C-alpha positions as CSV (number, residue, x, y, z in Angstrom):
1,M,0.1,-0.2,-0.2
2,Q,3.0,2.3,1.1
3,K,4.7,1.6,-2.6
4,S,1.6,2.4,-4.3
5,L,1.4,5.4,-2.7
6,L,4.7,6.6,-3.3
7,L,4.7,5.4,-7.0
8,L,1.5,7.7,-7.2
9,L,2.7,10.7,-5.7
10,S,5.8,10.4,-7.8
11,L,4.0,10.3,-11.3
12,L,1.9,13.0,-9.8
13,C,4.8,14.9,-8.8
14,L,6.4,14.5,-12.5
15,S,2.9,15.2,-14.4
16,C,3.6,18.6,-13.0
17,F,6.8,19.4,-14.2
18,Q,6.7,22.1,-16.9
19,T,9.8,23.1,-19.2
20,E,11.0,26.5,-18.6
21,R,11.1,28.8,-21.5
22,N,12.9,32.3,-21.8
23,C,10.8,32.9,-25.1
24,S,11.6,36.3,-24.8
25,D,15.3,36.2,-25.5
26,F,14.7,34.8,-28.9
27,K,11.7,37.3,-29.8
28,T,15.0,39.4,-31.8
29,G,18.7,38.4,-32.7
30,T,20.2,36.7,-35.4
31,F,19.8,33.0,-36.0
32,E,21.0,29.9,-37.7
33,F,19.2,26.4,-38.7
34,E,19.7,23.2,-40.5
35,Y,17.8,21.6,-42.8
36,V,17.4,19.0,-45.1
37,V,16.6,18.7,-49.0
38,D,16.8,16.0,-51.1
39,G,18.8,14.0,-48.5
40,I,21.7,17.2,-48.6
41,E,22.2,19.0,-45.4
42,K,22.3,22.7,-45.1
43,T,22.3,25.8,-43.0
44,G,20.5,29.1,-43.3
45,S,20.2,32.0,-41.2
46,F,17.5,34.7,-40.6
47,V,17.1,38.0,-38.8
48,R,14.2,38.7,-36.2
49,T,12.8,42.3,-35.3
50,E,9.8,42.7,-33.5
51,T,8.0,42.9,-36.6
52,L,10.0,41.7,-39.3
53,N,11.5,37.9,-40.4
54,I,14.6,38.1,-42.8
55,D,15.8,34.7,-43.9
56,F,18.9,34.1,-45.9
57,F,19.2,30.4,-47.3
58,E,20.2,28.8,-50.7
59,N,21.5,32.2,-52.0
60,K,18.2,33.8,-51.4
61,I,16.8,36.4,-49.1
62,D,13.1,36.2,-47.8
63,S,11.0,38.4,-45.6
64,A,8.1,38.2,-43.6
65,S,5.6,40.4,-40.8
66,I,5.4,38.9,-37.6
67,R,2.8,39.0,-35.1
68,W,3.5,37.8,-31.7
69,I,0.6,36.3,-29.9
70,N,2.4,35.8,-26.7
71,D,6.3,35.9,-25.7
72,C,6.4,31.8,-27.0
73,E,4.4,32.4,-30.2
74,F,3.7,34.5,-33.3
75,I,2.3,34.5,-36.9
76,Q,4.5,35.2,-40.0
77,K,3.2,35.8,-43.1
78,K,5.6,36.4,-46.4
79,I,5.6,40.6,-47.8
80,N,6.0,39.2,-51.3
81,P,4.4,35.8,-51.6
82,R,4.9,34.2,-55.4
83,N,2.1,31.8,-55.6
84,K,-0.7,31.1,-53.8
85,N,0.7,28.8,-51.2
86,E,3.3,31.6,-49.9
87,E,0.4,33.7,-49.0
88,K,-0.7,30.9,-46.5
89,A,0.6,32.3,-42.3
90,I,2.8,30.2,-40.7
91,H,2.0,30.0,-37.1
92,I,5.3,29.4,-34.8
93,K,5.5,28.0,-31.5
94,I,8.6,28.2,-29.1
95,L,8.5,24.8,-27.3
96,T,11.9,24.6,-25.3
97,T,15.0,27.2,-24.6
98,A,18.5,26.7,-23.8
99,K,21.3,29.3,-23.5
100,D,21.5,30.1,-26.8
101,S,18.9,28.2,-29.0
102,Y,15.1,26.7,-28.9
103,T,13.3,24.1,-30.3
104,F,10.2,25.3,-32.5
105,E,7.0,23.7,-34.4
106,Y,5.1,24.8,-36.8
107,Q,2.5,24.6,-38.7
108,L,-0.2,26.2,-41.3
109,A,-1.9,29.2,-39.3
110,V,-5.9,28.6,-41.0
111,K,-6.5,24.5,-41.2
112,D,-6.8,24.1,-44.9
113,P,-10.5,21.6,-44.6
114,Y,-9.0,19.8,-47.6
115,K,-5.4,18.2,-46.2
116,K,-4.3,16.6,-43.1
117,K,-3.1,18.8,-40.4
118,R,0.6,19.0,-41.0
119,V,3.2,20.1,-38.1
120,E,7.0,20.4,-38.2
121,K,9.4,20.9,-35.5
122,G,12.9,22.4,-36.2
123,S,15.4,24.4,-34.1
124,A,17.5,27.5,-34.0
125,K,20.8,28.7,-32.7
126,K,20.6,32.2,-31.4
127,I,24.2,33.8,-32.9
128,K,24.2,37.4,-32.2
């Protein structure tokens, strides 16, 4: 009986644990991230201000507006989309933070009723 109670109490304590997130440390700055295209690992970077995100990848520059929902979530929308797909806003949520990096997940801000919901994850490292 005591062992069962101790186990239950331990599980209860563990379920209350929340990862500390210092998202405000990553609202602005210069960041680096890695991604894979056709099995080849590549590195990109971006500069984020309170209202803009400027991406540098594959010798291209792309910019998007940012609207913060709270300290850990924002909506990003391309400023000059080239097609209908690029017009769709992206919801980005910071999941965990470390000293100089964070992990995040992203998905379409508005669900497409004809497609399965797709959530991707990534990580970024603050370099400035």
